[in-house]
C-alpha positions in Angstrom: 0.0 0.0 0.0 2.8 2.4 0.8 4.4 1.7 -2.6 1.1 2.4 -4.4 0.6 5.6 -2.5 4.2 6.7 -3.4 3.6 5.9 -7.1 0.4 7.9 -7.1 2.1 10.8 -5.4 5.0 10.5 -7.9 2.5 10.6 -10.8 0.8 13.7 -9.4 4.1 15.5 -8.9 5.1 14.7 -12.5 1.8 16.2 -13.7 2.2 19.3 -11.6 5.8 19.6 -12.8 4.7 19.3 -16.5 2.0 21.9 -15.9 4.5 24.3 -14.2 7.0 23.9 -17.0 4.2 24.6 -19.6 3.2 27.8 -17.7 6.9 28.8 -17.5 7.4 28.2 -21.2 4.3 30.3 -22.0 5.4 33.0 -19.7 8.9 33.0 -21.2 7.4 33.3 -24.7 5.1 36.2 -23.6 8.1 38.0 -22.1 10.2 37.3 -25.2 7.5 38.7 -27.5 7.1 41.8 -25.3 10.8 42.5 -25.3 11.0 41.9 -29.0 8.1 44.4 -29.6 9.7 47.0 -27.4 13.0 46.7 -29.2 11.2 47.0 -32.6 9.4 50.1 -31.4 12.6 51.6 -30.2 14.3 50.8 -33.5 11.5 52.3 -35.5 12.0 55.6 -33.8 15.8 55.6 -34.4 17.1 58.3 -36.7 19.0 55.8 -38.8 15.8 53.9 -39.6 14.1 57.1 -40.6 17.1 57.9 -42.8 16.9 54.5 -44.5 13.2 54.9 -45.1 13.8 58.3 -46.7 16.5 56.9 -48.9 14.3 54.0 -50.0 11.5 56.5 -50.8 14.0 58.6 -52.9 15.2 55.5 -54.7 11.6 54.6 -55.6 11.0 58.1 -56.9 14.1 58.1 -59.0 13.3 54.6 -60.4 9.9 55.9 -61.5 11.5 59.0 -63.1 14.0 56.8 -64.9 11.3 54.5 -66.2 9.4 57.6 -67.5 12.5 58.9 -69.2 13.1 55.6 -70.9 9.5 55.6 -72.2 9.9 59.1 -73.5 13.1 58.3 -75.2 11.5 55.3 -76.9 8.6 57.5 -78.0 11.0 60.2 -79.4 13.0 57.5 -81.2 9.8 56.2 -82.9 8.8 59.8 -83.8 12.2 60.5 -85.2 12.2 57.3 -87.3 8.7 58.1 -88.6 9.7 61.6 -89.5 12.8 60.3 -91.3 10.6 57.9 -93.3 8.5 60.8 -94.4 11.6 62.8 -95.4 12.9 59.8 -97.3 9.6 59.3 -99.1 9.5 63.0 -100.1 13.1 62.9 -101.3 12.4 59.8 -103.5 9.4 61.4 -105.0 11.5 64.5 -105.9 14.1 62.3 -107.5 17.0 63.2 -105.3 18.5 61.0 -102.6 21.1 61.9 -100.1 22.2 59.1 -97.9 23.1 60.1 -94.4 23.9 57.8 -91.5 20.3 58.2 -90.2 18.6 57.8 -93.6 20.4 54.7 -94.9 17.9 52.1 -95.9 17.9 48.9 -93.8 19.1 46.9 -96.7 22.3 49.0 -96.9 25.3 46.8 -95.9 29.1 47.1 -96.0 30.9 44.5 -98.0 34.3 43.1 -97.2 35.9 45.6 -99.6 34.7 48.5 -97.3 32.3 49.8 -100.0 28.7 50.5 -99.2 26.2 48.5 -101.2 22.6 49.5 -101.2 19.9 46.9 -102.1 16.9 48.1 -104.0 
């Protein structure tokens, strides 16, 4: 009977220990989360973090400006090529043709002799 009582008491103590360990682990996790949140709040208010945010915002602004300039450059190139085609067409109808670097037809190639050959 004494052995049975001791076994039961031992089992109860193990259960109480497991419950206490679970409460301690939960309490430790809560404390860790609270400390982590406090540190993050302190860091968010730090001047370096504010500076980094400002630099990132500027970077985003300049990336957008660059993309807009690239788009405008492409649009201007298309307009230039279209205008050059109009000029080329007018020159052909007038019977004169002056080849410049920008007005060479796409079929113009350089041969191995260094001469310019123009396909018609």
